[in-house]
matplotlib code that plots the C-alpha trace (Angstrom):
import matplotlib.pyplot as plt

x = [37.2, 40.4, 43.6, 46.3, 50.0, 49.7, 47.2, 49.8, 52.5, 50.4, 49.7, 53.3, 54.3, 51.8, 53.4, 56.9, 55.9, 55.5, 58.5, 61.1, 64.0, 62.9, 62.8, 60.9, 62.4, 59.4, 55.6, 54.0, 50.2, 48.9, 45.6, 42.8, 44.2, 47.8, 48.3, 50.2, 53.4, 53.3, 53.5, 56.9, 58.5, 61.4, 61.1, 57.7, 56.2, 52.4, 50.4, 46.6, 44.9, 42.5, 45.3, 45.5, 43.0, 39.3, 39.5, 36.1, 37.2, 35.4, 37.8, 36.5, 37.0, 40.7, 42.0, 43.3, 43.7, 47.1, 50.6, 53.5, 57.0, 60.2, 62.6, 61.9, 64.4, 67.0, 64.8, 63.1, 59.4, 56.1, 53.4, 49.7, 48.1, 44.9, 43.9, 41.0, 38.5, 36.2, 33.2, 33.6, 32.7, 36.2, 37.1, 40.0, 42.1, 41.4, 42.2, 45.6, 46.3, 48.9, 51.0, 51.7, 52.2, 54.8, 56.5, 56.7, 58.2, 61.0, 59.7, 60.7, 59.3, 56.0, 55.0, 51.2, 49.3, 45.8, 43.5, 41.7, 39.4, 41.1, 39.8, 42.4, 40.8, 44.3, 45.5, 44.6, 43.4, 46.3, 48.8, 50.5, 50.4, 52.9, 50.9, 52.3, 49.5, 46.0, 42.7, 40.3, 37.1, 35.1, 34.6, 37.2, 40.7, 42.7, 44.4, 41.2, 41.1, 43.9, 47.3, 49.7, 52.9, 55.0, 54.3, 54.2, 53.2, 49.6, 49.6, 51.8, 53.1, 51.5, 53.4, 55.3, 53.1, 54.6, 58.4, 59.9, 63.1, 61.2, 59.2, 62.5, 63.8, 60.5, 60.6, 64.2, 63.2, 60.2, 62.4, 64.9, 62.2, 60.3, 57.2, 54.8, 54.5, 52.1, 52.2, 49.1, 46.8, 44.7, 41.3, 39.7, 36.0, 34.5, 32.6, 31.6, 29.5, 31.5, 31.5, 28.8, 29.6, 28.9, 31.4, 34.0, 33.5, 34.0, 37.1, 38.5, 37.9, 39.6, 42.7, 42.3, 43.7, 42.5, 39.8, 39.6, 38.4, 41.7, 45.3, 44.7, 44.1, 47.3, 49.4, 48.2, 49.3, 52.6, 53.3, 52.4, 54.9, 57.7, 57.7, 58.7, 56.0, 55.9, 52.4, 51.5, 48.1, 47.0, 44.4, 42.0, 39.1, 38.0, 36.0, 32.2, 31.1, 34.4, 33.2, 29.5, 29.7, 29.0, 31.7, 32.3, 34.7, 35.4, 36.8, 39.2, 40.5, 41.0, 42.9, 45.1, 45.9, 46.9, 49.2, 50.8, 54.2, 54.8, 53.7, 56.0, 59.0, 58.4, 58.1, 61.2, 63.2, 62.3, 63.1, 66.5, 67.4, 65.5, 68.6, 70.4]
y = [-100.1, -99.0, -100.6, -102.0, -102.0, -105.7, -105.0, -102.8, -105.4, -108.2, -106.0, -104.9, -108.6, -109.2, -106.4, -107.8, -111.2, -109.4, -107.0, -109.1, -107.0, -103.8, -100.9, -97.8, -94.4, -92.3, -92.8, -91.1, -90.6, -89.8, -87.9, -87.7, -88.1, -88.1, -91.8, -91.8, -91.1, -94.7, -95.9, -94.2, -96.3, -98.5, -102.3, -102.0, -104.5, -104.1, -105.0, -104.5, -102.6, -105.5, -107.6, -105.3, -104.7, -103.9, -102.4, -101.8, -102.0, -98.9, -96.6, -93.0, -91.4, -91.0, -93.6, -97.1, -98.8, -100.3, -99.9, -99.7, -100.3, -99.5, -96.7, -93.2, -90.4, -92.4, -93.0, -96.1, -95.3, -96.8, -95.1, -95.2, -95.2, -93.8, -93.1, -93.7, -91.1, -90.7, -90.1, -93.8, -94.9, -95.2, -93.6, -91.2, -93.9, -96.2, -93.5, -92.9, -96.6, -96.8, -94.0, -96.1, -99.1, -97.2, -96.2, -99.8, -100.7, -98.1, -94.8, -91.7, -89.2, -88.7, -86.8, -86.2, -84.8, -83.9, -82.3, -79.4, -76.4, -73.0, -70.5, -67.8, -65.7, -64.4, -67.9, -70.0, -73.5, -75.8, -74.2, -76.2, -75.2, -76.0, -76.9, -74.9, -75.6, -77.0, -76.4, -79.2, -78.3, -81.5, -84.4, -86.5, -86.8, -90.0, -90.0, -90.4, -93.3, -95.0, -93.6, -96.1, -95.2, -97.2, -94.5, -91.3, -89.3, -88.8, -85.0, -84.5, -81.1, -79.8, -76.6, -78.1, -80.8, -79.9, -79.8, -76.3, -77.9, -80.0, -76.8, -75.0, -77.9, -78.1, -74.3, -74.5, -77.4, -75.5, -72.4, -74.4, -76.0, -72.7, -74.0, -71.7, -73.0, -71.2, -71.5, -71.7, -73.3, -76.3, -76.8, -80.2, -80.8, -84.3, -84.5, -86.2, -83.1, -80.1, -77.1, -74.5, -70.9, -69.9, -72.5, -71.2, -67.7, -68.9, -70.9, -67.7, -65.7, -68.5, -68.2, -71.2, -71.0, -74.4, -76.9, -80.6, -83.9, -85.6, -85.2, -84.0, -87.5, -88.8, -85.7, -85.7, -89.3, -88.7, -85.9, -88.2, -90.8, -88.2, -88.4, -85.4, -84.4, -82.5, -81.5, -80.6, -79.5, -79.3, -76.6, -78.3, -75.9, -72.7, -73.4, -72.9, -69.3, -68.0, -68.5, -68.8, -72.5, -75.9, -78.2, -81.8, -84.7, -84.9, -81.3, -82.4, -85.3, -83.2, -80.6, -83.3, -84.7, -81.3, -80.6, -84.1, -83.0, -80.2, -82.3, -85.1, -82.7, -81.2, -84.5, -85.9, -82.7, -82.9, -86.5, -86.1, -83.3, -84.2, -85.3, -81.9]
z = [-97.6, -95.8, -97.0, -94.6, -95.2, -95.9, -98.8, -100.5, -100.0, -101.5, -104.5, -104.9, -104.9, -107.7, -109.7, -109.0, -110.4, -113.7, -113.7, -111.8, -110.5, -112.4, -109.9, -111.1, -110.2, -111.3, -111.3, -114.2, -113.9, -117.4, -117.6, -120.2, -123.7, -122.5, -122.2, -125.5, -123.5, -122.2, -125.8, -126.1, -123.2, -124.2, -123.6, -122.0, -119.6, -119.3, -116.3, -116.5, -113.6, -113.2, -111.9, -108.9, -106.1, -106.7, -110.1, -111.5, -115.1, -116.3, -118.0, -118.7, -122.1, -122.9, -120.5, -121.1, -117.7, -117.4, -115.9, -118.3, -116.9, -118.8, -119.7, -120.9, -121.4, -119.4, -116.4, -115.2, -115.1, -114.0, -116.2, -115.4, -118.9, -117.6, -114.0, -111.6, -110.5, -107.6, -109.9, -111.1, -107.6, -106.1, -102.8, -102.7, -101.1, -104.0, -106.5, -104.8, -104.3, -107.2, -105.6, -102.5, -104.7, -106.7, -103.5, -102.4, -105.8, -105.3, -106.9, -105.0, -107.6, -109.4, -112.5, -112.4, -115.4, -116.2, -118.7, -117.1, -117.7, -117.8, -115.3, -115.9, -118.7, -119.8, -120.8, -123.8, -124.7, -125.5, -123.1, -120.4, -116.7, -114.0, -110.9, -108.0, -105.5, -105.3, -103.6, -102.4, -100.5, -101.0, -98.5, -96.9, -98.3, -99.2, -95.7, -93.8, -91.4, -89.6, -90.5, -92.1, -90.3, -92.7, -95.4, -93.4, -90.3, -89.2, -90.0, -93.0, -94.0, -97.3, -97.8, -100.8, -102.4, -105.8, -105.6, -106.1, -107.4, -110.0, -111.0, -111.8, -113.9, -115.8, -116.4, -117.8, -120.0, -121.4, -122.0, -124.0, -126.1, -126.6, -124.9, -123.0, -119.5, -117.3, -113.5, -111.3, -108.8, -109.7, -108.0, -107.5, -108.2, -107.8, -111.2, -113.4, -114.4, -115.4, -113.1, -113.3, -114.3, -110.6, -109.4, -111.8, -110.6, -107.0, -108.0, -109.6, -106.4, -104.3, -106.6, -108.9, -112.5, -113.6, -112.5, -112.9, -111.4, -110.5, -109.4, -105.8, -104.2, -105.7, -104.9, -101.3, -100.8, -102.6, -100.1, -97.3, -98.7, -99.0, -102.8, -104.9, -107.3, -110.6, -111.7, -115.3, -116.5, -120.1, -120.5, -122.9, -122.7, -121.1, -118.0, -117.9, -118.3, -119.6, -123.2, -124.3, -125.4, -123.9, -122.7, -123.9, -123.3, -127.0, -126.9, -124.1, -126.2, -129.3, -127.4, -125.8, -129.3, -130.6, -127.6, -127.7, -129.3, -126.8, -123.8, -124.8, -125.3, -121.9, -120.0, -121.8, -121.1, -117.4, -117.0, -118.7, -116.2, -113.0, -111.1, -111.5]

ax = plt.figure().add_subplot(projection="3d")
ax.plot(x, y, z, "-o")
ax.set_aspect("equal")
plt.show()
């Protein structure tokens, strides 16, 4: 289904009935195995996804399925402890629904994270990658259908989906903390199957450094809404064909757990300095 502006307003009002006058500054979308960051939020107010729109209630591995509102590193945040995916049966518009919801609640910035396969053979599992751009070649995007002028223009510019300013702040935070932060391009695949070795070879030729099944719908809608976005990828495994081994969801979660301290330090460091 296509959502109207009224649909977003109704759902924003549902959220407001739980959070009162709280006005989030930043939407945090936490990917596979990275939802622990929401547990670090001070004075949390939790709103289950099922209280909003047509949530199917099927969380994939490593996802909880709730919003957590509160303070983190001095910023008012709205954290998505788990995200939606197209492979669950959601449309791209449904996947990106929380972004417009956050915009209506007051958020002007987004930190979007994911766990992804590493295409760049010179990099290593467990490293973090700053998303500088993305590639999407599959199907209609989340802006298909009637444009909602209240959020943005019909043909939005996509030359800086991921904020250059935010990228520099994240790089400075990583440098101070001694964290290796790669920079690269993320390529979207619809899933839920992992990519084939041939698809990974094609992705590498196209300029991708990492591949995954999320992030692009939300980032596209954030750009349409005029929100500034920081994208961070945790490289949880080498993509298909890079190494002679099979891929598994358990491998992704294990890598996320191992990288938790560095990921938390980077996000906190960015939040503390994002207004510079």
